[in-house]
N, C-alpha and C positions, 0 to 999 in steps of 0.2 A: 586793309586792302587799298587805302588811298595813297599810302607812302610809295613813291616811285623808287627811291634809293634804298635798295635792300642790302647795301654793302655790309652792314653789321649783322645781317642774318647769317651768322657763322658761329662756329664753336670757338671759344676763347683760345683753345690751344692752336688753332690755325694762326692767330695773331701773335701768340708768344713764339711759335716756331718761326714766323716771319721775322720777328725781331732777332731771333737767334741767327737766322740766315744773314740778316742785315749786318750783324756784328761780326760774324765768324766765317762767312763764305762769300764767294763772288756772287753779288746780287744778280748778275746776268747769266749765271750758269743755267743752261737750257736743259730741261728735263722733259720726260714724257710720263703722264699719268693716264691710266685706263680706268674708266668707270664701267663696271660690268656686274652681273649677278651670277649666283652659283646654282640656284635651284628654281625651276619653274614654279610660279605661285599656284595655289589651289590644287596641287597634285596634277597639274596639266602637262601637256607635251610641248608647250611653246609659250611665249609671251609676246606682247605688242608694245612697241616703242611709242612713247608719248611724252610730251612736255618740252620738246626741243624749242618751240617758239618762245616759251617763257624763259628758258636758259639763255636764248639769244638776247631777249630783252634785259635780263639781269646783267649779262656781260656788257652790253652797250652802255648801261647806266651805272657801271661800277665806278664809284668814286667815294672819297671820304670828304664830307662837307665839314664846315666849321663846328657844327653841333656834334658830329661824330668824333672829331679830334678832341674837343673839350671833354666829352664823356670818357674817352680812352685815357686821357691825361688824369682824370679824376680817380681812376683805378689805382694809380700809384705804382704800376708795374712796367710802364713803357717810358723809355728815355726820350728826351726832347729831340735828338737828332733823328730818331726813328719816326716820331710823330711828324716832324717836318717833311720827311720823305713821303709819308702818306698823303700829304696835302696835294701832291701832284701825281698821285697814283692813278694809273689806268692800265687796262689789259692790252698787251702788245703782242700776244702770241697767236698761235694757230689752233684751231679746233676742227676736228673731223667728227662726224656722227652718223649713226644709222638714222635715216629719215623717219619722221613720225608715221605711224600706221604700219610699219614694217614688222613682219613676223621675225622674231629673234629667239635665240637659244642661249643656254648658260655658257658662261666663261668667255664669250666673245665681246669685244669692246663695244659698248653702246655709244660712248663718247670718248674721244682721245684728245687730250690737252697737251700741246707742245708749247712750252713757254718758259721764261725765266722762273726759277724755282719759287721765288716769293709769290709771283702771280699764280702759278699753278697750284700752290698750296692753299692760297686764300679761297679759291673758287670751289674747293672740294665740297664743303657742307651744302652750299646752295644748290649745286648741280645734283647732288644725291637727293636732297629734299624734293626738288622738282621732278626729277626723272623717276625716283622711286614711287612717288604718289601717283602720278598720272599713268605710268606704265602699269601699275597694279590695277587701277580702276579700268583702264582700257582692256586689259587682259580679262578681268572679271566680266566686263560687258560682252566681250567676244564669246566667252563661254555661255553666258545667258542667252545671247542671240543664237548661238549654235543649237542650244537645247530647244529653242522655239521653232526651229525648222522653217524659217521663212516668215513666220508671224512677226508683226511689229512689236518691238520692245520700247516702252517709254520709260525714261529715267525720271523718278520723282522723289529722290531721297534727301532733298535739301534740308528739311527740318530735322533729319537724323544725322546729318554729316557733322564732322568734328570742326565746326566753325565755318565762317563765310568763305574763306579761301578753299577749304576742302570741298564745300558744297558746289562752288562755282567752277573751279578747275577740275573737280571730279566729274561734274556734268559734261564739261568739255571732253574729258578723256572717254567718258561713256559714249558720247557721240562718235568719237573716233573708232571705238570698239564695235560700233554697229547699231546703236540705238537710233530710232527714227525721230525722236524728239525728247525734250526735257521740260519739266514743269518750272525750271529755274529761269525766270524772266531776265535776270541780270546776265546769265550765261547767253541767253538768246541775243541780248543787245550787244554784248562784247564780242561775240564770235559768230554772229549771223547764222544761228542754227534754229531749227523749228522749235517753237514752244507750244505745248499742248496741255490740256487739262479739262476736267469736267466740273463737278461740284462736290461739296461735302455733305455728310449726313445732316449737318447743322442747317443747310439750305432747306432740306425736306422738313425738318423739325420746326423751322421758323414760320411755316405756313399752316393754315387750319387743317389741311389734309394733304396726303401724298399726291393725289391727282392735281390739285391746284399748284403744288410746287413744280410738278413735272410740266404742266401746261404753261406756267409762267416762264420757266426756263426755255422751253421749246419756242415760245413767242420771241424771246430775246435772241436766241442762238439757233435758228432753224437749220443753218448750214453745218453745225457741229453739235448735234443733239445726242449726247451720250448720257443716259439717265441712270443714276445710282439706285438700284432696286432692292437693296437689302436693309433698309432702315427699319422696317417693321416686319414684313413677312414676304420673302422673295417671290415665292410661287403663287401665294394666295392674294397678294396685294401689289407688290412691286412690278412684276412682269405684266399682269393684267392692266394696271394703270398706264404703264409705258405703251402697251399695245393700243389702248384707248387714245392716247395722245397721238401716236403715229397714224392711227386711222383718221383722226380729225385733221391732221396736217395734210394727209393725202386727199381727203375729201375737199379741203379748202384750196387745193391746187398748189400747195407748197412742195417744192421738189425735195425729196428725201435723198440728199446727196451724200451725207455722212451722218449716220444715226445708229442708235443701238442702245445697249444696256451695259452697265458695269456691275460686277459681283465683287464684293469686298469681304465676304465672310462665308462660313459654312463649308460644306463639301462641294468644292468647286467643280469637280468632275460630274457629280450627280446633278447639281443645280444647273450647270451649263447645258447638259444634255436635255433636261426637262424644259429649260427656257428656250432652247433651239427648236424643240418640237412645237412649243406654243407659238413662237414667232412665225415659224414656217406655216403652221395651220391657219394663222391669221393673215397670211399673205405678205409676210416680210422676210423672205429668205435671205435677203442681202443685209439684214440688220447685223451690226457688229455685236459680238459678245466679248467684252473685255473683262479682265480679272486683275485683282491685286490681292493683298493680304500676305505679307512676309514671304514673297516668292523668291526663289533663287533658281539656278540652273538645274539642280537635282529635283526640286518639286515640279518645275515646268516639265522636265523630261518624264517624270512619273505621270503627271496629268495627261500629257500627250499619249503615253502608253495606255492609259485608261480610256482613251477615246473622248476626252473632254472636248466640248464644242466651243472652244475659246480660240479666237484668232488675233487677239490683241492683249498684250500683257503690260501691266504697270509694275515696275520693280523699284523699290526704294531702299530701305535700310541695308539689305544684304548686298546690294550693288554698290551704293555710294561709300560704304565702309569696307567692302570686301570682308564681310563679317567673319567668315571661316578662315581667312588668311589676311590679317590686317596690315601686314608689312611686306614689302617687296624684297628687301635684303640686298639691294645693290651696294657695291663697295667701290673704293677709289684707291688704286694702288700704283706705286712708282714702278715703271717698266724699263726706263733707260735714263742715262745721264750722258750728255754730250761731252766727249773728251777734248783735249787740246787740239786734236787734228780735225775737229768738226764732225767726227763720226760718233754715233751713239754707242755707248757701252751698255749692254743688256744688264738688267738687274732683276733679281728674283726674290720672292718672299717664301721662306720655308715654313712648314707647319707640320705638326704631328698628324693633322687631318689632311689626307691627300687632296681633297677637293679645294683646300685653301692654299695650295701651292700655286703661285701665279705663273702666267706665261710672259717671258721676258721680251724686251726688244721693241722696235718700232714696227708695228704690225698693220696689216690690212686684212680684209675678209673677202673671199670669193664665195658666192652661193652657187652650188652645183645642182643643176636641174636635169632630170631625165628628159631627153629631147622628145621622145614619143609622147609622153603623158603631160609634160610640163610641170611635174611634181618635183618637190625638193628631194634630192638624194642625200645631201650633206652640206655642211658649211666647212670651208677650208680657211684656217688662219695661217698667214704666212708673213714674211718680212716684206716691207714696202718695195724693196728692190726686186723681189721675185716676180716673174711673169709666167703665167700659165695660159696656154692656148688650146682651143677645142680640137685642133687638128693632130693632137698627140694623145697617146694613152695617158690616163691620169690614175695614179695609184693612191688610194685613200687607206688610211689605217687608224685604228683607235689608239690615241696616245696613252690611254690608261692600260690597254692590252694590245700592244703593237703587233702581236702575231695575227690579230684579226684584220684582214686586208680585203679590199675590194678594188678590182681593176675596172675602170671606166674606159671602154674602148673609144678611140678617136671617132668623132662623128655621132656618138651615142648620147652625148651630154652637151649642155650649154653652160656658160659661165657668166656671172654677173657680179661686178664689184659692188659691195654692199654699202660702204661708207662714202659720204660726200663731204667736201670741205665747206665749213660754215664760217670760220674766221681765217683771214690771211693777214698776218702781221698786225693784229688788232682790229682790222676792218672786216665788217660782216660782208660776205660774198654770197650769201644764200638768202633767197626769198622764201619764207614759209608759205605753203599753200593755205587756202581757206580750210576751215575745219571740215566742211562737207566734202571737199575734194580729197582731204586726207581720209575721210570715212570711206569714200568710194575706192580709193587705193587700198585701204586696209581689207576691204571685202575681197578685192582681187588677190591680195597677198594670201589670205586664208585659203583661197581656192587652190593655191599651190601646195597645200599640205595634204598628205594622204589621210583618208578617213581614220586610219588606225592611230594617227597622231592627234586628231581632233577629238577623239572620244573622251568623255568626261572622267571615266575611271580607268586606271591602269593603261594610259596611252603608250604607244610605241615611241621611244625616244628618237629624235633626229640627231645624228652624230655630228659633233663639232670636232673636226680633225685638225692636226697641225701638219704643216709641210715638213718634209724630211729635214730641211735645213734648220727650221725653227725647233723642231724636236731635238735635233742633235745639240743645238745651243743650250736648250733647257737641261738636257741630261748632263752635258759637260759642266754647267754651273752647279747642278746638284751634286755631282761627284766632287768637284773642287771644294764645295762647302762642307761636304761630309768628311773630307780629308783634313780640313783646317781645325 
């Protein structure tokens, strides 16, 4: 995590292809690559874009230092003239991206790289590594937060994450997805996000008795006094001792600003309801009941349906690893090559799997909203030179089943260009917002989704359509390739 230069965080074949381009092609041949994904993670209806700030940092610091050159030379597969070229390497292209925290859907470009082919090829692995990981965790967090129906979700999966980077950047992504805080102190320091935590069972066990442990903790942290009540017996010991400490705090004139209990085992629905009754009868109706213990969006949803009296949730392993869907599946595909006349020639990848056939050309995305509700109707991918305006009827059709059409009448919808320029001729032209600002934006973004799309099981898909011009280009390329 301390190394700033991540240039060699790449697959070997990116470098061997670079050398092949260096020897056999015009090094300055400009191409377009799109990074996108094909299927929403976790069986959901959408994904959340995250990781762009780290992509920007990677691109800014992209360079081969002497140590890198020496290592590559030691492999015995790179020629001296290519290694000399790498000494002065830097990124000189353009990058467009969907901003972090944005709701996104399959097959639309998350990041578009327009650069000389050697540069565009090199950055593939790192871009996918960063975007795939953080977008996955941000999406998982959004699902968990949705299940909680407004209750706070705290991320505390660091000890179960796949290493320091995954734990820290995963916590960052979880905050973007909607968590109210993280237990990861390094994440708090790096990204200025709230850090939260209580205490472990070991704290209780290290004292002569549970009451003394609670009392000592309350004396030290009266303004954030959440007591873990399941070390011995939740209802017979833990909750009564917590109530005793809260009563003594109140009698001593100590303000009970943020206090309550945490459940970490047992039947959380049953125990929380019993604990709520005990706390209320003791005069502590505003005491927080938080819960942990291998939670995910499905268990939280079930507990809510059972009437669990839990208002704060700590989610660890299943969030930071996205345990049920541990990879995002983003890909990076060539979309166009600039011809001698300066115009881009669309390129397409064929496959026996229909979903793997790519969309060609230099593209942009419009998001189409229903004007009355503000909800997303569809996304429209088109060529960059195409312009659509809200004062004309807009025909949308499913590119997989083009006979399925929807006409949006003029004045009934609004349009929003989705991608922003991040790099212009190698210079960064975009300022990344702070994580908590991205989080607020992400919450607004999710509010533009219909509830049918947000549901956890069998969500309604949002259509990602192609403009007629782009569709015709795609079909023409497919027909030409099938004839060859």
